[in-house]
C-alpha positions as CSV (number, residue, x, y, z in Angstrom):
1,M,0.0,0.0,0.0
2,H,1.3,3.4,-1.0
3,K,2.2,5.9,1.7
4,R,-0.4,8.3,0.4
5,Q,-3.2,5.7,0.5
6,L,-2.1,4.7,4.0
7,L,-2.4,8.2,5.2
8,Q,-5.8,8.5,3.7
9,L,-7.0,5.3,5.3
10,L,-5.6,6.5,8.7
11,G,-7.4,9.8,8.3
12,I,-10.7,8.2,7.5
13,T,-10.3,5.8,10.4
14,L,-9.5,8.7,12.8
15,F,-12.5,10.7,11.5
16,L,-14.9,7.8,11.9
17,T,-13.6,7.1,15.4
18,T,-14.1,10.7,16.4
19,V,-17.6,10.8,15.0
20,F,-18.6,7.6,16.7
21,F,-17.1,8.3,20.1
22,G,-18.0,12.0,19.9
23,R,-21.6,11.1,19.3
24,D,-21.6,8.9,22.4
25,L,-19.9,11.6,24.5
26,M,-22.5,14.2,23.3
27,T,-25.4,11.8,24.0
28,E,-24.0,11.2,27.5
29,F,-23.5,14.9,28.1
30,N,-27.0,15.7,27.0
31,R,-28.3,13.0,29.3
32,E,-26.4,14.4,32.3
33,V,-27.6,17.9,31.5
34,G,-31.2,16.6,31.5
35,V,-30.8,14.8,34.8
36,A,-29.2,17.9,36.3
37,Q,-32.1,20.0,35.1
38,Q,-34.7,17.6,36.5
39,L,-32.9,17.7,39.9
40,W,-32.8,21.5,39.9
41,E,-36.5,21.8,39.0
42,S,-37.3,19.2,41.7
43,F,-35.3,21.3,44.2
44,I,-37.0,24.5,43.3
45,S,-40.5,23.0,43.5
46,S,-39.7,21.6,46.9
47,I,-39.1,25.1,48.3
48,D,-42.2,26.7,49.8
49,E,-43.1,29.7,47.8
50,P,-43.8,32.8,50.0
51,D,-47.5,33.3,50.6
52,E,-48.8,36.1,48.3
53,A,-50.7,37.6,51.1
54,T,-47.4,37.9,53.1
55,V,-45.5,39.5,50.2
56,L,-48.2,41.8,48.8
57,G,-50.8,41.9,51.5
58,A,-53.3,41.2,48.7
59,S,-53.8,39.4,45.5
60,T,-54.3,40.4,41.9
61,S,-55.2,36.8,41.1
62,T,-58.4,34.9,41.5
63,E,-57.8,34.1,45.1
64,L,-60.6,34.9,47.5
65,Y,-60.3,36.3,51.0
66,P,-63.0,36.1,53.7
67,V,-64.5,39.5,54.8
68,T,-64.2,39.7,58.6
69,Q,-65.7,43.2,59.1
70,V,-67.3,46.0,57.2
71,V,-66.1,49.2,58.8
72,D,-68.1,51.6,56.7
73,G,-69.2,52.1,53.1
74,D,-65.7,52.2,51.6
75,T,-63.6,50.3,54.2
76,L,-63.5,46.6,55.2
77,K,-61.3,44.1,56.9
78,V,-60.3,40.8,55.3
79,Q,-58.4,37.7,56.4
80,L,-55.1,37.4,54.5
81,G,-53.4,34.3,55.6
82,D,-52.8,34.4,59.4
83,K,-53.5,38.1,59.7
84,K,-56.3,40.6,59.1
85,E,-55.8,43.6,56.9
86,T,-57.9,46.7,56.5
87,V,-58.8,47.5,52.9
88,R,-59.7,50.9,51.6
89,V,-61.7,50.5,48.4
90,V,-60.0,52.4,45.6
91,G,-62.0,54.8,43.4
92,I,-65.0,55.5,45.6
93,N,-65.9,57.7,48.6
94,T,-68.9,57.2,50.9
95,P,-70.1,59.6,53.6
96,E,-68.2,59.1,56.9
97,T,-69.7,57.2,59.8
98,V,-66.8,56.2,62.0
99,D,-64.2,59.0,61.7
100,P,-63.8,60.3,65.3
101,R,-62.9,63.7,63.9
102,K,-66.2,64.1,62.1
103,S,-69.8,63.7,62.8
104,V,-71.8,61.1,61.0
105,E,-72.4,62.5,57.5
106,C,-75.7,62.5,55.6
107,F,-76.4,59.2,53.9
108,G,-73.4,57.6,55.6
109,K,-75.4,55.0,57.5
110,E,-77.3,54.0,54.4
111,A,-74.0,53.6,52.5
112,S,-72.5,51.6,55.3
113,N,-75.6,49.3,55.6
114,R,-75.5,48.7,51.9
115,A,-71.9,47.7,52.0
116,K,-72.7,45.3,54.8
117,E,-75.5,43.8,52.8
118,L,-73.0,43.2,49.9
119,L,-70.0,42.1,51.9
120,V,-70.8,40.5,55.3
121,G,-70.2,36.7,55.2
122,Q,-68.7,36.9,51.7
123,T,-65.3,36.2,50.2
124,V,-63.7,38.8,47.9
125,R,-61.0,39.1,45.3
126,L,-58.7,42.1,45.8
127,E,-57.1,43.8,42.8
128,S,-54.3,46.3,43.0
129,D,-53.6,49.1,40.6
130,S,-50.1,50.0,39.6
131,T,-51.1,53.7,39.2
132,Q,-52.0,53.8,42.9
133,S,-50.1,53.4,46.1
134,D,-50.1,50.0,47.7
135,R,-51.2,51.5,51.1
136,D,-52.5,54.8,52.3
137,R,-51.0,56.9,55.1
138,Y,-53.1,54.9,57.6
139,G,-51.5,51.6,56.5
140,R,-54.7,50.4,54.8
141,L,-54.4,48.4,51.6
142,L,-55.7,50.2,48.6
143,R,-57.6,47.7,46.4
144,F,-60.5,47.3,44.1
145,V,-62.9,44.7,45.7
146,F,-64.8,42.1,43.7
147,L,-67.3,39.6,45.0
148,A,-66.8,35.9,44.2
149,N,-69.3,36.2,41.3
150,G,-67.1,38.9,39.7
151,D,-69.2,42.0,40.7
152,D,-67.2,45.1,41.3
153,V,-68.3,46.3,44.8
154,G,-67.1,49.9,44.3
155,K,-68.8,50.3,41.0
156,Q,-72.0,48.8,42.3
157,L,-72.1,51.2,45.3
158,I,-71.6,54.1,42.8
159,E,-74.3,52.9,40.4
160,E,-76.8,52.4,43.2
161,G,-76.1,55.9,44.6
162,F,-74.4,54.9,47.8
163,A,-71.0,56.3,46.8
164,Q,-69.3,58.8,44.6
165,E,-66.4,58.2,42.2
166,S,-63.4,59.6,43.9
167,L,-59.6,59.8,43.3
168,Y,-57.6,58.6,46.2
169,S,-54.4,60.1,44.7
170,N,-53.6,62.6,42.0
171,T,-53.4,59.8,39.5
172,P,-56.6,58.5,37.9
173,H,-57.3,54.8,38.7
174,K,-57.7,52.3,35.9
175,Y,-61.5,52.0,36.2
176,R,-62.2,55.7,36.5
177,Q,-64.1,56.0,33.2
178,S,-66.3,53.1,34.0
179,Y,-67.0,54.5,37.5
180,L,-67.8,57.9,36.2
181,E,-70.3,56.4,33.8
182,A,-71.9,54.5,36.6
183,Q,-72.2,57.7,38.6
184,E,-73.8,59.5,35.7
185,R,-76.4,56.8,35.5
186,A,-77.1,57.1,39.3
187,Q,-77.4,60.9,39.0
188,A,-79.7,60.6,36.0
189,E,-82.0,58.1,37.8
190,K,-81.7,60.1,41.1
191,R,-80.7,57.0,43.0
192,G,-79.5,57.0,46.6
193,L,-77.7,60.1,47.7
194,W,-78.7,61.8,44.4
195,A,-82.4,61.6,45.2
196,E,-84.1,64.9,45.8
197,E,-84.9,63.9,49.4
198,S,-81.3,63.0,50.2
199,C,-78.6,65.4,51.1
200,P,-75.6,65.3,48.7
201,M,-72.1,64.8,50.0
202,E,-69.8,67.9,50.2
């Protein structure tokens, strides 16, 4: 066999050997990577995720929280995990009934009673708004409140004439247009505090 042919044969043999064993090495490598990934995912899933109520004090998901108390028309308390939180409903304002600095305002009791009718014994979904603060200066959570059936409590109180649309900050909340439209309907129909025999809020 000529030297040139021998070199060619040697080269081919080396190439085939590299391909064969290289493929096995790559297969084994991929297998090991897959096993490592499974172990990592198993480890991650075994770690208890922090409770959302603990992290955020509320949820923007579909989780429901028991109402423990209705303070007045726009404030309630809910059970979030192992603690109770006071929630100020974003986007509405009702006449005061419990502020020690103020006397009970006109139509305040009616608004408070209606909120109790809607919320006592219920579970609610809480929804935050990135345009609003997470809490107010009193430490209350600022949230939209929805019943388990999806009804927006704040909007319903406005539409029935028990609350006014109100900005809790200088930035409009995400449902403001819908709330204003609900208020226009309440005013047009003279419902609740918009009725002629009722006294409007200041």
